C-alpha beads as a LAMMPS data file, in Angstrom:
LAMMPS data file: protein, C-alpha beads

118 atoms
117 bonds

1 atom types
1 bond types

-500.0 500.0 xlo xhi
-500.0 500.0 ylo yhi
-500.0 500.0 zlo zhi

Masses

1 110.0

Atoms # bond

1 1 1 -12.840 3.594 -5.896
2 1 1 -14.409 2.712 -9.236
3 1 1 -13.833 -0.900 -10.320
4 1 1 -12.856 0.193 -13.852
5 1 1 -10.255 2.545 -12.407
6 1 1 -8.815 -0.227 -10.232
7 1 1 -8.483 -2.466 -13.297
8 1 1 -6.856 0.382 -15.265
9 1 1 -4.330 0.921 -12.469
10 1 1 -3.519 -2.792 -12.263
11 1 1 -3.236 -3.059 -16.058
12 1 1 -0.881 -0.094 -16.467
13 1 1 -0.405 2.493 -13.730
14 1 1 1.612 4.675 -16.137
15 1 1 -1.434 5.257 -18.351
16 1 1 -4.238 4.952 -15.776
17 1 1 -6.255 8.145 -15.178
18 1 1 -4.761 8.920 -11.757
19 1 1 -2.862 11.905 -10.369
20 1 1 0.925 12.044 -10.461
21 1 1 1.236 11.648 -6.697
22 1 1 -0.540 8.289 -6.761
23 1 1 1.306 7.214 -9.917
24 1 1 4.690 8.016 -8.342
25 1 1 3.760 6.261 -5.092
26 1 1 2.585 3.135 -6.908
27 1 1 5.804 3.113 -8.940
28 1 1 7.856 3.295 -5.764
29 1 1 5.868 0.447 -4.203
30 1 1 6.188 -1.681 -7.343
31 1 1 9.946 -1.221 -7.242
32 1 1 10.079 -2.091 -3.533
33 1 1 8.061 -5.249 -4.146
34 1 1 9.986 -6.389 -7.225
35 1 1 13.539 -5.468 -6.141
36 1 1 13.647 -4.994 -2.347
37 1 1 17.364 -5.775 -2.173
38 1 1 18.249 -2.648 -4.163
39 1 1 15.513 -0.324 -2.881
40 1 1 16.861 2.798 -1.195
41 1 1 16.394 6.506 -0.493
42 1 1 16.725 7.414 -4.182
43 1 1 13.547 5.432 -4.866
44 1 1 11.589 7.945 -2.815
45 1 1 12.766 10.876 -4.973
46 1 1 9.962 10.572 -7.545
47 1 1 7.069 10.574 -5.045
48 1 1 8.683 13.448 -3.147
49 1 1 9.155 15.400 -6.404
50 1 1 5.473 14.754 -7.222
51 1 1 4.528 16.384 -3.917
52 1 1 3.736 13.300 -1.864
53 1 1 4.231 14.160 1.837
54 1 1 6.817 12.094 3.697
55 1 1 4.233 10.776 6.158
56 1 1 2.085 9.543 3.240
57 1 1 5.122 7.747 1.797
58 1 1 5.799 6.208 5.202
59 1 1 2.208 4.995 5.483
60 1 1 2.291 3.547 1.950
61 1 1 5.522 1.713 2.785
62 1 1 4.012 0.301 5.989
63 1 1 0.917 -0.959 4.169
64 1 1 3.071 -2.495 1.415
65 1 1 5.286 -4.142 4.032
66 1 1 2.274 -5.654 5.796
67 1 1 0.781 -6.988 2.567
68 1 1 4.106 -8.370 1.339
69 1 1 4.703 -10.221 4.610
70 1 1 1.165 -11.608 4.640
71 1 1 1.430 -12.785 1.027
72 1 1 4.754 -14.500 1.737
73 1 1 3.135 -16.396 4.617
74 1 1 0.169 -17.329 2.427
75 1 1 2.504 -18.627 -0.280
76 1 1 4.807 -20.422 2.191
77 1 1 2.032 -22.242 4.020
78 1 1 -0.107 -22.909 0.954
79 1 1 -3.225 -21.208 2.285
80 1 1 -6.100 -21.130 -0.152
81 1 1 -6.748 -17.913 -1.998
82 1 1 -9.858 -15.826 -1.448
83 1 1 -12.535 -15.776 -4.103
84 1 1 -13.026 -12.638 -6.202
85 1 1 -16.172 -11.853 -4.198
86 1 1 -14.307 -12.202 -0.880
87 1 1 -11.479 -9.947 -2.139
88 1 1 -14.014 -7.335 -3.271
89 1 1 -15.729 -7.413 0.131
90 1 1 -12.381 -7.119 1.922
91 1 1 -11.412 -4.180 -0.297
92 1 1 -14.660 -2.370 0.483
93 1 1 -14.113 -2.876 4.214
94 1 1 -10.536 -1.592 3.978
95 1 1 -11.768 1.515 2.154
96 1 1 -14.455 2.064 4.793
97 1 1 -12.376 1.327 7.897
98 1 1 -8.835 2.078 6.712
99 1 1 -5.753 0.094 7.582
100 1 1 -5.470 1.573 11.074
101 1 1 -1.689 1.034 11.278
102 1 1 -1.519 3.990 13.642
103 1 1 -3.664 1.973 16.059
104 1 1 -1.066 -0.734 16.540
105 1 1 -0.004 -0.709 20.207
106 1 1 3.640 0.200 20.601
107 1 1 3.715 2.385 17.493
108 1 1 7.141 3.966 17.822
109 1 1 6.971 6.474 14.983
110 1 1 7.862 9.975 16.217
111 1 1 4.886 12.036 17.300
112 1 1 2.428 9.149 16.926
113 1 1 0.216 7.758 19.635
114 1 1 -1.941 4.680 19.228
115 1 1 -5.463 5.513 18.109
116 1 1 -8.084 3.041 19.128
117 1 1 -11.270 2.640 17.085
118 1 1 -14.447 3.740 18.823

Bonds

1 1 1 2
2 1 2 3
3 1 3 4
4 1 4 5
5 1 5 6
6 1 6 7
7 1 7 8
8 1 8 9
9 1 9 10
10 1 10 11
11 1 11 12
12 1 12 13
13 1 13 14
14 1 14 15
15 1 15 16
16 1 16 17
17 1 17 18
18 1 18 19
19 1 19 20
20 1 20 21
21 1 21 22
22 1 22 23
23 1 23 24
24 1 24 25
25 1 25 26
26 1 26 27
27 1 27 28
28 1 28 29
29 1 29 30
30 1 30 31
31 1 31 32
32 1 32 33
33 1 33 34
34 1 34 35
35 1 35 36
36 1 36 37
37 1 37 38
38 1 38 39
39 1 39 40
40 1 40 41
41 1 41 42
42 1 42 43
43 1 43 44
44 1 44 45
45 1 45 46
46 1 46 47
47 1 47 48
48 1 48 49
49 1 49 50
50 1 50 51
51 1 51 52
52 1 52 53
53 1 53 54
54 1 54 55
55 1 55 56
56 1 56 57
57 1 57 58
58 1 58 59
59 1 59 60
60 1 60 61
61 1 61 62
62 1 62 63
63 1 63 64
64 1 64 65
65 1 65 66
66 1 66 67
67 1 67 68
68 1 68 69
69 1 69 70
70 1 70 71
71 1 71 72
72 1 72 73
73 1 73 74
74 1 74 75
75 1 75 76
76 1 76 77
77 1 77 78
78 1 78 79
79 1 79 80
80 1 80 81
81 1 81 82
82 1 82 83
83 1 83 84
84 1 84 85
85 1 85 86
86 1 86 87
87 1 87 88
88 1 88 89
89 1 89 90
90 1 90 91
91 1 91 92
92 1 92 93
93 1 93 94
94 1 94 95
95 1 95 96
96 1 96 97
97 1 97 98
98 1 98 99
99 1 99 100
100 1 100 101
101 1 101 102
102 1 102 103
103 1 103 104
104 1 104 105
105 1 105 106
106 1 106 107
107 1 107 108
108 1 108 109
109 1 109 110
110 1 110 111
111 1 111 112
112 1 112 113
113 1 113 114
114 1 114 115
115 1 115 116
116 1 116 117
117 1 117 118
């Protein structure tokens, strides 16, 4: 993903040059992150209306959950933050390899079997 596009999305996802499916998904994730106590099924209505498949919403929620938990641990234990260069390298690796949540042993989502990288 283009670095300028990433900055545009971070700056204002409502005006960034992205499709409505991504915009709706990011809005849902922002709401989940900022107000998890009041997040519910109605919050998924906008991504669904934009045509985001349920399994894509589920995957986005799982990734957001993982990142939110990790960041809470980082904040709680006072771990040092990565440099901009390290974050960029990590982002490139995630784009290349994916998050591989489906590869987690014991994945209990219906119809899913663990996929192991080759």
